[in-house]
C-alpha positions in Angstrom: 4.7 -24.0 -15.8 2.2 -24.9 -18.6 0.3 -22.5 -20.7 -3.2 -22.1 -19.3 -2.3 -21.2 -15.8 -3.6 -17.7 -15.2 -3.1 -17.1 -11.4 -0.6 -18.3 -8.8 -1.8 -18.3 -5.2 0.1 -17.0 -2.2 3.0 -19.2 -1.1 2.4 -21.8 -3.8 6.2 -22.3 -4.1 7.5 -21.7 -0.6 10.9 -22.7 0.9 12.1 -24.9 -2.0 15.8 -25.0 -1.2 16.9 -26.5 -4.5 14.8 -24.6 -7.0 17.0 -22.7 -9.3 14.8 -21.6 -12.2 11.1 -21.1 -13.0 9.8 -20.8 -16.5 6.6 -18.8 -16.1 3.8 -19.3 -18.6 2.8 -16.3 -20.6 -0.9 -17.0 -19.7 -0.2 -16.1 -16.1 -1.9 -12.7 -15.5 -1.3 -12.2 -11.8 0.7 -13.6 -9.0 -0.2 -13.3 -5.3 2.2 -11.9 -2.7 4.8 -14.3 -1.6 3.8 -16.8 -4.3 7.5 -17.6 -4.6 8.9 -17.4 -1.1 12.4 -18.2 0.3 14.0 -19.7 -2.8 17.6 -19.5 -1.6 19.0 -21.3 -4.7 17.1 -19.3 -7.3 19.6 -18.3 -10.1 17.5 -16.4 -12.6 14.7 -13.8 -12.4 11.2 -15.1 -12.7 9.1 -13.3 -15.4 7.0 -13.9 -18.5 6.1 -11.5 -21.4 4.2 -9.1 -19.2 4.9 -9.8 -15.5 8.2 -9.4 -13.6 7.6 -11.6 -10.6 10.9 -12.0 -8.7 14.6 -11.2 -8.7 16.9 -13.6 -6.8 18.0 -11.8 -3.6 21.6 -12.6 -4.3 21.6 -10.9 -7.7 24.5 -8.5 -7.9 25.0 -5.6 -10.2 23.0 -3.4 -12.5 19.7 -4.7 -14.1 17.4 -3.7 -16.8 13.8 -5.0 -16.7 12.8 -6.6 -20.0 11.1 -4.3 -22.5 7.9 -6.3 -22.7 7.0 -6.1 -19.0 3.8 -4.3 -18.1 3.7 -5.0 -14.3 6.5 -5.2 -11.7 4.7 -7.5 -9.2 4.4 -7.3 -5.5 7.7 -7.9 -3.7 9.6 -8.4 -7.0 12.9 -6.9 -5.7 12.1 -7.3 -2.1 15.3 -7.6 0.0 17.7 -7.3 -3.0 20.6 -5.6 -1.3 23.2 -6.1 -4.1 21.4 -4.6 -7.0 23.4 -1.5 -7.8 21.1 0.1 -10.3 17.7 -0.6 -12.0 16.4 0.5 -15.3 12.6 0.5 -15.7 11.7 0.6 -19.4 9.0 2.4 -21.2 5.9 0.1 -21.3 5.8 -0.7 -17.7 2.3 0.4 -16.4 2.2 -0.8 -12.8 4.6 -0.7 -10.0 2.9 -2.7 -7.2 3.2 -2.5 -3.5 6.6 -3.4 -2.1 7.8 -4.3 -5.7 10.9 -2.0 -5.4 11.4 -2.5 -1.7 15.2 -3.1 -1.9 15.7 -2.8 1.8 17.6 -0.3 3.9 21.0 -1.7 2.9 20.4 -1.4 -0.8 22.9 0.3 -3.1 20.3 1.7 -5.5 20.7 5.5 -5.6 18.5 6.6 -8.5 15.3 5.5 -10.1 13.4 6.8 -13.2 9.7 6.3 -13.6 8.8 6.1 -17.3 5.9 7.9 -19.0 3.8 4.7 -19.2 3.5 4.1 -15.5 -0.1 4.7 -14.3 0.0 3.1 -10.9 2.5 3.1 -8.0 1.3 1.1 -5.0 1.8 1.9 -1.3 5.3 1.4 -0.1 6.4 0.4 -3.6 9.8 2.0 -3.3 12.4 1.7 -0.5 16.2 1.9 -0.7 18.4 3.0 2.1 20.7 4.9 -0.3 18.0 6.2 -2.7 18.7 9.9 -3.4 16.8 10.7 -6.5 13.5 9.6 -8.2 12.6 11.2 -11.5 9.4 10.9 -13.5 9.2 11.3 -17.3 7.9 14.7 -18.2 5.1 13.3 -20.3 3.8 10.9 -17.7 0.1 11.6 -17.3 -0.3 10.3 -13.8 2.8 11.2 -11.8 5.3 14.0 -11.6 8.1 15.2 -9.2 8.4 18.3 -7.1 11.8 19.0 -5.6 12.5 15.3 -5.8 9.2 14.2 -4.2 7.0 11.9 -6.3 3.5 13.3 -6.5 0.3 12.7 -8.6 0.1 14.8 -11.7 -2.5 17.1 -10.1 -0.1 17.8 -7.3 -2.7 16.8 -4.7 -1.2 13.6 -3.3 2.4 13.1 -2.2 3.3 9.5 -3.1 6.9 9.1 -2.1 9.9 10.9 -0.6 13.4 9.4 -1.1 15.0 8.6 2.3 18.0 10.9 1.9 16.3 13.9 0.2 15.3 16.3 2.9 16.3 17.7 6.3 13.5 20.3 6.3 10.7 21.2 3.9 7.4 22.9 3.5 5.0 21.0 1.2 3.3 22.9 -1.7 -0.1 24.3 -0.8 -1.7 22.1 -3.4 -0.9 18.8 -1.5 -4.0 17.6 0.3 -3.1 13.9 0.8 -0.1 12.0 2.1 -0.1 8.5 0.7 0.5 5.5 2.9 4.3 5.0 3.6 5.1 8.2 1.7 7.9 9.1 4.1 8.7 5.6 5.4 12.1 5.6 7.0 12.8 9.2 5.9 15.6 9.2 8.4 17.0 12.6 7.3 13.8 14.5 7.6 13.8 16.5 10.8 11.2 19.2 10.2 8.1 19.2 8.0 5.3 21.7 7.4 2.2 20.7 5.4 -0.1 23.6 5.3 -3.2 22.2 3.4 -3.0 18.4 4.0 -6.3 16.8 4.8 -5.5 13.2 5.1 -2.4 11.3 6.2 -2.2 7.6 5.2 -1.3 4.7 7.3 2.4 4.4 8.1 3.0 7.6 6.2 5.8 8.7 8.6 6.7 5.4 10.3 10.3 5.3 11.6 11.2 8.9 11.1 13.4 11.4 13.0 11.0 14.3 12.9 11.8 16.8 15.7 9.2 19.4 14.6 5.7 18.6 13.3 2.9 21.0 12.6 -0.4 19.3 11.8 -2.6 21.7 9.8 -5.9 23.1 11.0 -7.6 21.6 8.0 -6.5 18.0 8.7 -9.3 15.5 8.8 -7.9 12.0 8.9 -4.8 10.2 10.3 -4.3 6.6 9.3 -3.1 3.6 11.4 0.4 4.0 12.8 1.0 7.1 10.8 3.7 8.4 13.1 4.7 5.1 14.8 8.3 5.1 15.9 8.8 8.9 15.6 11.9 8.6 17.6 12.6 12.3 18.3 9.1 13.7 18.5 8.5 15.2 21.9 5.1 16.8 21.5 2.1 16.9 19.2 -1.1 18.8 18.8 -4.0 17.1 17.0 -6.3 19.8 15.6 -10.1 19.8 16.2 -10.7 19.3 12.5 -9.6 15.6 12.7 -12.7 13.4 12.6 -11.1 10.1 11.9 -7.9 8.7 13.6 -6.4 5.3 13.3 -4.9 2.8 15.7 -1.4 3.2 17.3 -0.7 6.5 15.4 2.1 7.6 17.8 3.0 4.1 19.2 6.7 3.5 20.1 7.4 7.3 19.9 9.8 7.1 22.8 10.4 10.8 23.5 6.8 11.9 23.2 5.8 13.4 26.4 2.9 15.8 25.6 -0.1 15.4 23.4 -2.8 18.1 22.9 -6.0 16.7 21.5 -8.6 19.2 20.4 -11.5 16.8 20.0 -13.0 13.7 21.6 -11.4 11.2 19.1 -8.8 8.8 20.4 -8.1 5.7 18.5 -6.9 2.4 19.9 -3.4 2.3 21.3 -2.6 5.8 20.2 0.4 6.2 22.5 1.3 2.5 23.0 4.9 2.1 24.1 5.5 5.9 23.9 7.7 5.2 26.9 8.2 8.8 27.9 4.5 9.6 27.8 3.4 10.3 31.4 0.2 8.9 32.8 -0.3 12.2 34.6 -3.5 13.7 33.2 -2.0 17.1 32.5 0.2 15.6 29.7 -2.9 14.7 27.7 -4.8 17.9 27.1 -8.2 18.5 25.6 -8.7 22.2 25.7 -12.1 22.2 24.0 -13.6 19.1 25.6 -14.4 20.3 29.1 -17.5 18.1 29.2 -15.6 14.9 28.4 
């Protein structure tokens, strides 16, 4: 790829079955999602002096990202099930959405976020065996609390490793749950979040929560926030909620009671919640008698 190219559009190099290597110009400053898509013959990682763009899915073993890299691009390690460990060097500043989405079958168990990282995108990290994420003590933007990745001010919970918790109560300082923060947290069965005001989209998608207490101060619930909550049987949405997204409890197959303390119901809230009865008494609005 010649010098002078600065941007690569989405799916520019799609399904090229014989492409083995890409030499990326250092002038490239950004790469769109899926710019390199389904390259089954790819032998080497794609990167330049500042961007790490793509790891071949079949790469096996430990890997250290080159020290010059500033950005781990969207979907860089997407679907890499055979990477056994990954070292992120000092100097990396951005970990973009889905960049470390190794998949549920991944063997990566630990990750360390260096001090230079100032941005972690939604759903940036996913590994079925991930047990521990640490953050450098001198990172000015992120920190950890009991293994959870949070913003430095401890107001936003960014990510929970899949295998970390069975039960936990979040710190009182946490006001926001980031999108996909507890994605596929299959070992999390009970959670209390006393002062949370907003829950991002897909924050708890595909979880095994059995007990859920939504705080009285909660104001907003994003799209599909609790979609596929496989073991959730009942939920109470507090009157403080003024904004609720679409399909928040969709595909929650054991959900059979919802108490809604306000007049807000989004689109498809209980879509495919197959145990949810159509009998009116199962959908209760105790403070909305005029509705």
